[in-house]
N, C-alpha and C positions, 0 to 999 in steps of 0.2 A: 328312575326319574330322580334328579337332584332336588334336594329340599334344604331349607335352612335348619340348621341344628344349633341351638344355643349353647355356647361352651362356657361363657362367663359373663358377669355383669359387674361393672365397677362404678362407684360413685365419683361424680365430679365435685371437687371441694366447693365449699361455700354455697351449699344448697343448689348447685347447678344442675341436678338431675342425676342421670347415670348413662353410661355407655354400655353397649352390649356387643360381644364378640360372637360371631356365627361362623360355623363352618358350612360352606356350600360347595359340595363336590370336592374338588381338589383346591379350592380357593377359600379365603377368609374374608369376612365382611363385618365392618363396624357400623352400627346404627345407634341412634339416640333412643333410649328406652321410652316407650310410650309415643313416639313420634308417628309421622305419617307413613312409615314403612320405607322411607328413602334411605339410600346408603350415603354414609358420610364418606366412606373409602372402601376400596377392595383391593385384593392382591393381584387381580387380573389387569386392571387399568391403572398404571401409575406413570405413564409417559410424561405427564406434566409435573409430577412430583420429582421425577429425575431431572427434568429441565430446570426446575427451580433452583437446583444446586448447580447443575452443569454450567449454565450461562454465567453467573457471577464468580464461581470458583475458578473457572478458566481465566477470568480477568485479573485475579489476585494471586494465582498459584505461583507466579514468579517471585512474589515478595519474600524476603527471608522471615522465617518463623510466622508464616501467615496464620491469622487466628480468625475464625468465623463463628457466627451465632445462627442456630436454627431455632425459631419459635414453633414448637409442636413436633413431637416425635412421629406421631401417626403410626404408619406400618413400617418406618425405617428406610423407605426408599430414598427420601431426600438426604438423609444422613449418609447412606451407602454411596450415593452419587457424589456428595461432597468429598467423601474419603478418596474416592476414585480419582477425582480431578485435582486433588491437592497433593502437596509433597509430603516427604516423610517427617519433616519437623513441624508440620502444621498442627493446629489444635482445633477440634470442632466441638463447640459447646452446644449442648441441646437443652433447651428449657421446656420441660414438660410438666404441666399443672397436675396431670392425673397419674398417680403411682401405678395404677392398675395397667395403664397403657405400656409403661416400661416393663412390667412383669410379662405382659403378653409377648413383647418383642424379645424377651429373655427366653420365652417358652415356645409356643407353637408358631408364632409369626416369624421368629428369627431366621429360620431356614429360607424363607421367600425372599428376603432382602440380602442374604448372604451374611447374616449375623454381624452387623456393623457395630454392635454394642461391645463386641469383644476386641475391637481395634483399640490399641493403646492411645491413639489420638483422640478418642471419644471421651468427652466429659459430660455427664448427665447432671442436670440440676433440676430438682423437683421443686419448681417454683414458676411463678408467673413470669413470662418473658419480659413483661413491662418492668418488673423489678430488676432484672438483669441489665436491661438497657439503661435504666437510670443510674445503676450502681457503678457502671463502668464507662465513664466518659473516654472517647478515643480508644476504646478497647478491642475493636474489631475491624478487620478489613473488609468483611462483608457480613450482611444480615439477611437471612431468609425467614420470611414470615408465612406460615401456613396454619394459622390458629383457627380458622373459621372458613365460611363460604366466600369471604371477601369483604370489600367495603360494604356491600349491600347483602341482604338476606342473612344477617348474623344469626347463629344458633345460640350464642351466648351474648347478652347485652354488655357483660363486663369487658368483652373484647373491643367494643366500639372505640374505646380510647386510643387504641393502637392506630386506627385509621383517621383519627382526628388530626387537627393542626398540631395540637400539643404532643400527640403520639409520634408524629412524623418528625417534629423538632427533636424529640428525645432520640429517635433513630439516627438523625444527623449528628447529634452530639456524641453518640456511642460510636460513630464511625471514624476511622483514621482518615487522614488526607487521601482524597480520591477513592474513598471507600464506595461500596456498591450495596444498595438496598434491592432485594428482590421480594415481590409481593405476589402470591398466588390468589387467584380469584376464579370462581366458577363461571363468571361472566364479565364482559367488558364494562367499564364505568368512566365516561369521559370526565366527569366532575373529579374523580380521584386523580386522573393525570393532572389536572389543574392544581389540586392540593399539593401534589409532590413538587411541582414547579415552584410554588409559592414557599415551600419549605426548604428551598435551596438545592433541589436536585434537577438533573438533566434526565428527563424521564422517556422511556420508550415502552410502548405497549406491544407485547409479543404475543401471538396466538400460537398455541401448541396443541397437538392431539393428545387426548387422554390415553389412547392406545394405538400403537402402529401409526399408520398414515391416513387414517379415515375416521369418520364418526364424529363424536363430540369434541369440541375444542374448549380449552380453557385459556384464561388470560394470565400472563405473568408481566408484571411491571419491572422493568430493569432500570433502576434510578441511580445515577452516579452522583456523588457528592461534589458540588462545584467549588466550595471553599473549605479550607482547613478548619 
């Protein structure tokens, strides 16, 4: 019988608690320490994480020296998908707040996603994605955010700024002309679609399966910047 085996625990900066990495049979699972037992992510179900990068990266792949930003490394599947759908001269910047998550991807998790951290197009920044956004106006052709459960049900209150009017305005400023913002969420949120439109985006809400073509669905907003 499969059981959860705790492999490691790593702190979230700024007294944000801790994340726990478990082995579960042939899969890995990340949970919040002391949480309700729910999984933040696992290596078996990553279809929506793949789609988070696939959809926007296909839109910008033809641009010369395309440059994209991923907020949250997670288990590396969004990064791997971005690399798969971008050209050889692209750059993929990953902003990850928790150093331990990067180490997990360099270790036991790496094989599951194809070890995308070894790709020379990958740049890791150990900092809050909000700081990267604000520091690089018109720095990216696409931005992919998967830093929490979505606009609602936040696991970290500090993440709420990203989904606010100010955060979305910062995303728009960080995008190049006709840039694309993709936002992952565990559930739909009609109010967030309205926020995106008010921030100057043409937004589409896409439903994707977490695994295969059945079962749980997640939401991805694909928002194209309307003005330069």
